[in-house]
N, C-alpha and C positions, 0 to 999 in steps of 0.2 A: 504494499500501500504505500501510495508517494502522495503527498500534499503540497500545494504552491497555494499562492494567492494572485487571483487574476481581476480584470475591472472590464465589463463591458457597459459602454456609454452612449451607443446609440441602438437604433433598430437595427444597420444595419452590421453592426458588431455580433449583436446576438443573433441574427440569420448565417451569418460565418460562422460563428461560434457553433451552432448546431449541426451544419454542414461539415465541420471536420470531426466533433467527437461520434458522429451517428457513423461514420466510417470504420469505426473500431469497436469488435466485438469483448470490450470490456465493460464493466461497471464505473459509472463515473458518476460521484456525486458533487452537488453545489451548496454550499453553506453560507446563510447569513443570519446572523443571530441565533435564534433557535429553530430555525427554518430548516429543513434539507429537502431538497429536490432531486430528482434527475437530471444531469447536466443533458442529456438528450432530448428534453422535454420544453419547447419552447415556451407554454403557459407556464410552467412551472418556475421557466427563469424571469418571467415576468412579475411572480409572483414575489421575490426576493427584493431586495433593497439595492438597487442597481447605483446609488451615489456613493455607496460604502465598497471597500475591498470583499471580495468575496473567495472562499475559501475552496478549492477546489482539490475533490481527493478522486486519485484514481487506484481503484481495486486491482493493482497487475504490476510486478517489480518491473517490468520491459514497457517503459513509456517514453523511451528517448524520443520516437520517432513523432509519439503527439506531441510531447512538451514542446518540438521544434517547430511542428505545424502550430502550435498555440504562442509563439513567441510574443507576436503583438499583443496580445493580452497579459501576459506573464507581468507581474509588478513586482 
Protein backbone atom coordinates (compact mmCIF):
# COMPACT_ATOMS: atom_id res chain seq x y z
CA UNK A 1 0.00 0.00 0.00
CA UNK A 2 1.36 3.42 -1.00
CA UNK A 3 0.01 6.83 -0.02
CA UNK A 4 0.60 10.26 -1.59
CA UNK A 5 -1.16 13.64 -1.55
CA UNK A 6 -2.75 15.08 -4.68
CA UNK A 7 -4.68 18.19 -5.67
CA UNK A 8 -7.51 18.29 -8.22
CA UNK A 9 -8.50 21.89 -8.87
CA UNK A 10 -10.58 21.85 -12.05
CA UNK A 11 -13.25 19.73 -13.71
CA UNK A 12 -10.67 18.89 -16.39
CA UNK A 13 -8.23 17.68 -13.70
CA UNK A 14 -10.88 15.36 -12.23
CA UNK A 15 -11.82 13.95 -15.63
CA UNK A 16 -8.18 13.33 -16.64
CA UNK A 17 -7.39 11.84 -13.22
CA UNK A 18 -10.28 9.37 -13.45
CA UNK A 19 -9.27 8.42 -17.00
CA UNK A 20 -5.77 7.59 -15.74
CA UNK A 21 -6.73 5.58 -12.64
CA UNK A 22 -9.42 3.52 -14.39
CA UNK A 23 -6.74 1.97 -16.59
CA UNK A 24 -5.17 0.28 -13.56
CA UNK A 25 -6.57 -2.93 -12.10
CA UNK A 26 -5.80 -2.01 -8.49
CA UNK A 27 -7.90 -0.51 -5.72
CA UNK A 28 -7.26 3.22 -5.30
CA UNK A 29 -8.93 5.28 -2.57
CA UNK A 30 -9.13 9.02 -2.02
CA UNK A 31 -9.46 10.40 1.49
CA UNK A 32 -10.45 13.93 2.48
CA UNK A 33 -11.14 14.47 6.15
CA UNK A 34 -13.19 11.50 7.33
CA UNK A 35 -14.54 10.64 3.87
CA UNK A 36 -13.04 7.86 1.75
CA UNK A 37 -14.17 7.28 -1.84
CA UNK A 38 -13.16 5.12 -4.78
CA UNK A 39 -10.72 7.11 -6.94
CA UNK A 40 -12.38 5.68 -10.06
CA UNK A 41 -15.71 7.35 -9.21
CA UNK A 42 -16.24 10.86 -10.58
CA UNK A 43 -19.29 11.35 -8.36
CA UNK A 44 -17.31 10.19 -5.34
CA UNK A 45 -14.51 12.65 -6.07
CA UNK A 46 -16.96 15.54 -6.32
CA UNK A 47 -18.24 14.70 -2.84
CA UNK A 48 -14.79 15.52 -1.43
CA UNK A 49 -13.37 18.91 -0.44
CA UNK A 50 -11.38 19.72 -3.58
CA UNK A 51 -9.97 22.92 -2.08
CA UNK A 52 -7.76 20.90 0.27
CA UNK A 53 -5.09 18.30 -0.52
CA UNK A 54 -6.49 14.80 -0.97
CA UNK A 55 -4.75 11.65 0.27
CA UNK A 56 -4.50 8.95 -2.41
CA UNK A 57 -3.91 5.37 -1.29
CA UNK A 58 -3.02 2.75 -3.90
CA UNK A 59 -3.46 -0.80 -2.60
CA UNK A 60 -0.52 -2.23 -4.50
CA UNK A 61 3.25 -2.19 -4.18
CA UNK A 62 3.79 -1.75 -7.92
CA UNK A 63 2.74 1.89 -8.35
CA UNK A 64 5.69 3.51 -10.16
CA UNK A 65 3.94 3.72 -13.54
CA UNK A 66 0.70 4.99 -11.96
CA UNK A 67 2.49 7.72 -10.01
CA UNK A 68 4.46 8.74 -13.10
CA UNK A 69 1.18 9.36 -14.94
CA UNK A 70 -0.29 11.20 -11.92
CA UNK A 71 2.75 13.47 -11.55
CA UNK A 72 0.84 16.66 -12.56
CA UNK A 73 -1.53 16.16 -9.61
CA UNK A 74 0.96 15.14 -6.91
CA UNK A 75 1.83 17.84 -4.38
